[in-house]
N, C-alpha and C positions, 0 to 999 in steps of 0.2 A: 504494500500500500504505500503510495508515494505522495508526497510530501513537499510542501512548500516551505518557504523560509519562515513563515509564521507558524505558530503552534496551534494545534487543535486536538481535541480529545478523541473524536470518534471517526472511524472510517465510514464512508457513506456510499450509497449505492444507486444503482439505477438501471434503467432498462428502457431505453428509448432509441435504439438504433435498429434500423431494418437489417435483418440477417436472412439471407437466402437459405431456406430450410429444405430438408429432404424428408419426405414422408416416412421412409424406412431408413432410420439412421444406422450408421455402422455399429457393430457390437460395442457396448460400453466397456470402458477400462475396468480392470479389476480393482476392488477396493484398495485404497491407499494403505500401506505403501506398496508400490509396484516397482518394477525395474526402473533404474534411472532413465530419464528421458521424458517422463510425463511433464506436461507444461500447460500453461494457460496464459492468455493475454487479456488485459482488461483496461478500460478507461476509468479514470477516477477524476471526477469534476466536483468543485465546490462553488457555492454561490452565496453571496451576502446581499440582501435586499430588504425592502419594506421598512426602511429606517425611519425613526422618529426622534425628536429631541436632537441631541448632539449628532446623531447619525442620519438626520433628515436629508434625503437626496443622495446619500452615499450608497455605492454598490461596488462589489468586486467579484471577480471570478478567477478560479484556477482550473486549468485543464491539463490532464496528464495521461500518458499511455505507458503501460509497463508489461514486461514479459517475465514470468516466473518459470524456472525449469529445475526439476529435481536432478541434482548432480550426483548424489551418492546417498545410499541407504545402508548404514552400518549398524546392524542391531536396532537399537532404539534411536540412534543418532541420524538425523537427516540434514543434508547440506542442500541449500537452495541458492541458485544464482538468479539475481534480478537485474534487469536493465530497463532503461526507459528515459523519458524526458517530461518536463513540466513547464508551463508558462503561466504567468500571473499578470492581471491588469486590473485597474481600479478607476473609479470615477474621478479621483483626485490627480490622475495622470501617472500614478505609480505603475511600474511594470517590472517584471523580472522573469527569469527562466533559467533552466539548466538541464543537463543530462546526468544520468547516474549509472553506475555499474558496480555492484557489490555482491558479497556473499554473506548469508546468515545461516544460523543453525537452530534446530529445535528438537525436543525430545518427543518421540512418537507416542509413548504411553501417556505422559502427562500433558502433552501439547504445549509445554512451556518453552520459551525461547532460551537458547544457550548462547549467551554473548549478545552481540548487537541486534537491535530490532530492525524491522523494515517499516516502522511507523514512527511518526513524530508524537511527542507528548510525554507527560510524566506518568509512568506506570510502575507498579510494584508487582514483579513476577507476572507479566502479562502472558496470556495464552493466545496462540496463533489464531488469526481471524479467517484464514482462507481454507481451512479444512476442519471438519468435525467427523467423528468416528461413526460410520453407519452401522446398523440401520437407525432411522429416526422415527419415533412414534409420538403421537399426540400427547402433550403433557410432559414430555421428557425435558429435562433441564440440561443446558449446555453452556459452559462458560466461554466467553469470547473476549479477548483483551482483559479488561478488569471489570467486566459486566457479566451479568447472568441472564441468559435468554431461555425462553420457553418455546417448545415446538407447538405452534398454533395450528398448523395444517401439514400433515405428512405428505399430502399430494395437493399442491396448490398451483395456480396458474401464474406465471410471470411472463409478461409480454416483451418479446424482442421485436420492437417495431410493430408490425402487423401479425407477428407469428407468436402464438401462445406456446410456452414451454412448460414442462412439468418439473417441479422442484418442491422440496420441503421448506416451509416458511417458519422462521424463528423470530420472536419479537421481544423487545424490552422497552420499558418506559421508565422515566425517572427525572430527578432534579439534582443539579449539582451547582457548586459555586465555581464560576469560571474567572480565572485571573491570568490574562495573557496579553498579547499585543493589542487586542481589541479593548481591553480594560477589565474592570471587575463587574461581573454580571451574575445574576441568578438565571440559570439556563434550565428550561424544561424541554425534554426531548422525547422523541419516539424513534426507535431504531428497528429496522426489519431486514433480516438476511434471508436469502434463498440459497439452498445447497442442493447439489445433485444427489438424488436419493440412492443411487447405486454406489458412487465413489466417495461421496462426502465432500467433494470439491465445491468451491464457491461458484455460484451462478450470478448473483447480483445482490445489491444492498441499496436501501433507501433510508436516509437519515435526515431528520429535520428537528431543529430546536429553535425555541423562541428565547431571546436574551433580553433581560430587563435590568436596568440600573436606575437608582432614584436620586443620587447626589453626585453629579448632576444627572437629570433625567436623560436616559437614552434607551433606545429599543431597536431591535432589528431581528430579522430571521436569517438563520444560517442553515444551508442545506448541503448535503453531499450525496453523490450517487456513484455507484460502481456497477458496471455491467461487463460481463465477460464477452469479448468479441471473437475469440478463437480459442480452441483448446484441443488437447489430445483425447479428452473424454467427450463422448457424445451427450448433449443435453436433449433428452427426449421431448417429442412433441406432446402437448397435452391434448389428446385426441378428442375428448368430449367438447372442449371449448373450441378446438379447431373446426370440428364438424358444425357446431352451433353458430360460430361467429364467422370464421374464414370461409366456410362453405355455405352455411345457412343464410347469412346476411347477403353475400353477393348473389346467391340464387334467388333470394326474395327480391333484391333490387332489379335483377335481370328480368324476373317475371313481371314485376311492377312496371319496368320500362317497356317491356313488350306489350303489356296491356295498355299503357299510356300511348305507345306508338300506334297500337291498333285503334285506340280511341281517336287519336288525332289523324291518322293516315287512312284508317279503314282497312279492309272493306267493312261496311255496315250493311245490314239487310232490313228491308221494310216490306211489309205485305200490304198490297192495295187491291181493290176490287175493280175489275174492268168488265165490260160487256161479255168478255170471254171467260170470266170467272176470276178467282183470286190469282194474283201474280206476285212472285217474289222478286223484288227489285233490289239490285246490288248497287251500293254507292261507295265510291272510293276517290281519294285524291290522286291526281295524275300529274306527271311532269313531262312525259314523253308522248309524241304524237301517235306512237304505235298503239297506245291504249284505246284509241277510238277509230283507228284505221279499219275499214271493212264493216263498220257498224251501219245498219240500215237506218234510214231517216225516222225520226220520231222525237218525242220528248217536248213538243211544243205545238200549240194550236196553229200558230201563224208563222213561226220561224224554223220549223223542222228542217227544211233543206239547207239552212245556213248554219246549223249547230256545228257540223264538222269544221267549217271555216272559222267560226268564232273560237272554237277550241284550239285550232292550229295557231291562230294569231295570239291567243293568250299564252300558249306554250312558248312561242317565239319571243314574247315579251317577258317571259318568266313570271307571269301573273298566277296567283293561286287558282286552282281549278278543282271542283268536285264534280265527278261524272256519275250519272245514274244510268244503269243499263238494265234492259229486260231481255236476257239472253243475248242475242246478237243485234239488238236494236237499242238506239238511243231512247232513254226514258226520262232524261232531264239533264240539266247542266247548270252549274252556278260558278260564275267567274267574277273575280275581283280585279277590276282595272286599277292598278296601283297608281297610274299617272293622274287619273281624275279622282281616285279614292271612292269610286262608285261601282257597285256590282250589278250583274245581270243574272236573273234567275229564270230558267225556263223549265216548265213542267206541264204535263197534261192533267195532273192529278194533285189534289190538295194535300194528300198524305205525303207524296213524294216531294212536293214543294216545301212542306213544313220540315221534313227531314233534311233536305238540302239546305234550308235557311239556317239550320243549327250547326252546320259543318264549317261555315266560314263566318267569322265575326266581322261582318261588314255593316257599317252603320246605315249607309244609304244604298238602295238597290232598286232596280226595276224588276217587276214580276208580271206574269200573265194572270188576269182575273184578280178579283179581290179575295185572295186566299186568306184563311184565318191565321195569319202569321203574327208573331210577336213584334209588331212594328206598327207605326202610324202612317196613314195615307197622307201623302204630300201633294200629289198631282195625278191626274188621269190623262192618258195618251190615247188618241184614236188610232186604230189600225185601219188603214184605207187600202183598197185594192182596185187595180185597173186591169181588166182582162183584154187580151188581144190588142196590145198597143200598136198604134199606127204611126208611120212617119209623119213628122210635123215640120212645118217651116220655121226656121229661126235665123237670126242674123249671124251668119258664119264669120263676118268680119268682127263681130263683137264677142262671140263665144267660139272657143277652140278647145281641142283636147289638152288635158293637163300633161306637161312634160316634167321630167325629173328636175330640171333646173328651176321649175316653178315652186318646188317644195318649200324653200325658205320663205318666199313671199306668202304662200298659202298658209304656212304655219303661223306666221306673224298675224295674219288676219284672224285665224282661229283663236289664237291666244288672247287677242284683244277682245274679240266678241264673247268668248266663253270664260274669260278671266281666269285662266289657268294654263298649265303646260299642255301642249298638244302635239309636240313633234313626233312622239312615238305613235300616236293615233293616226296622224296624217301619213307618216311613213309606212306603217303597217297596211293601211288601206291601199296605198299606191303599189307597194311591193307585193301585196296579196293578189294583185291582178284586177282590182276594181277599175271600172270605167270612170275616168275623172274628166271634168270640164271646168274651164275657168272663163270668167267674163273679164275682158280687158278694155278699160276705158282710160287710155294713157298709161295705166298700170293695172295690175290685177286688182279687181274690186270685189270679186266673189268667186265661189267654187261650189262644186257638188260632186258626189260619188254615186255609183251604182254597183251593187254586188250581184253576180249571177251565179245560180246554182240549180242544176237539174231543171232547166227551163223556166225557172222562177227568178225574178229580179227584185232587189230591195234598194229603193232610193234612200240615201242617207246623207247627212251633213250638208244640206243646202245652207250656205252661209254667204251673206253679203255684208260688207263693211258698213258700219252705221252711217257713215257720211254719204253712202251711195244707194241707200234704200229708197223704195217707192219710185223707182225709175225703170222697173221692168226687168232688171238683171236676173232676179230669181226665176221669173217665167221663162226667160231665154235659156238659162242653164237647164231647167227642167225639160224644156222642149228638145234641147240637144241630147239629153240623156235618153228620153223616150224614143227619139228617132234612132239612136244607136242600138237600143234594145230591140226595137222593131226589126232592124236589119239583121239582128242575131237570131230572130225567130222566137224570142221569149214569149211565152203564152200568157203570163200574168205578172203584174208588178205590184209590190206592196210598199207602203211607207208608213212610218210611225210618227205622229205629230201631237204635241201637247194641245189639249182642248183650249188652252189660253193663247196659243200661237196663231192668231187670226191671219197674219200675212201668209204664212206657209199653208194654212188650210185653204185660203182663197186660191192659191196657185194649184193645189191638188184638185180642188173641186172644178177649177177651170178646165182641167184636162180630163175630167170624167171619173176621177177616183170616187169610190163609194165605201162607206164605213162597213167593216165586217166584224169588228170587235174592239176591245179595249185592253190596254195594259195599264199597270199601276206603278207609280213611283212611291216607294216606302222609305221611312226612316225610323231607326230605333230610338232616335232622339231628335224629334222634329224641330226643336228650337235651334239645333245646330246643323240642320240638314243643308247639304250643298244644293245650290239652285239646279233644278232638273232641266237642263237645256235639252239633252237628247241622249240616247243610248250610244255608247262609244264602240262601235264595231263597223 
């Protein structure tokens, strides 16, 4: 046990270093004494803290590492070689350190030192601290240094980092008068040792004392710890604790993590009733387009042909997606557009819609019909349809197809009109193959898109700069889009417009659109809802 330049009474212990363990340890060494060559290494650290009075704010620490090796066993006489080093530092700037290399002796039967000690302090006939004679039974008395210890647990758990080891625990408590480099104090202490049950060698120790002086007042805590870091004797694993803690807790955490992952990622299942009978719908979060490739259209009264396109664009934008499937068919979709912080929920059934709405925590979102969702209605949108669109005349000098180099100007208009970021939305519409047209009056003053899927088209994002409204630009852009769709042979066209957006409704009615249904804009917190300009797809 090694030793600083200051004096102290007790060896101390510890056990807080992570040791890589082996479930099946090598055979334990024979009970001491054995042949010369048995050894162990240990760390011995001390700490002074929690000072009050004259010791207020003071701290110090000493750290050391030692190796003990049995050099010779001659009858009852044992020779031990010790080597190591120590270092000390304190809050007042003091520091010190040294290495050591020495030999000491003790008597095997009495366990008394013969000659020099390996500990600092004032002792009268001290007894060695690093070995007790096995076996150890509960209640057994064992002297160590100049104190008397009682075996409190013949098979106790001592933790080596995260690894529980099995050892016998001995304890002692008491009070003594301390008079050393720290001053004169009344010290109350608790000392605990752990010894290997087979060999009797040291495994670890924890020592703590509280020191109090009254004239002048001073108070501090002094701790010491010892833990064996390597040895020729195997310290066995405490199997019950290992199974309960090292195996049981990780297994529980893994199981809990899997359940949480399943809860957050899915799949989830919900049963709904259709005209064909009860159907088992599967919901899951998706991140890759392969999840919906090959699915048949469905999952929406009005937008079913477009759900694969919406899903692909959400994946490309890395937006959160929950997909509902009925076998090989779309049964619903919930997408959160991170750029606008608004979601879009598609479903044919209220049960599926309710389940989807619980899978993404989106405050504001569009949905079809007025489902009984845990949200408040903010606005209603009309879904309008035009069948068999025909070519229309429009001013080709005013309106032309959107080009890639138009995207910055178009984005600027969108962000001014919709009061938020729009670059991803505009770019994904263009890159996704939507038909786009711009109105140019000296500069671009408006634009609009059309998405085509399975012979059905959807007009969206008809946008005119505020300074250029009421001049027919919206009608011209719509006429250009409808003419392009007619040339493609599109059978029907739909558009979704807020019932409060009178200008856009006038344009739609002008070209023959008829109402076929309604969608709803919801908010879980209506007072903080984003303004419902339009669905972003």
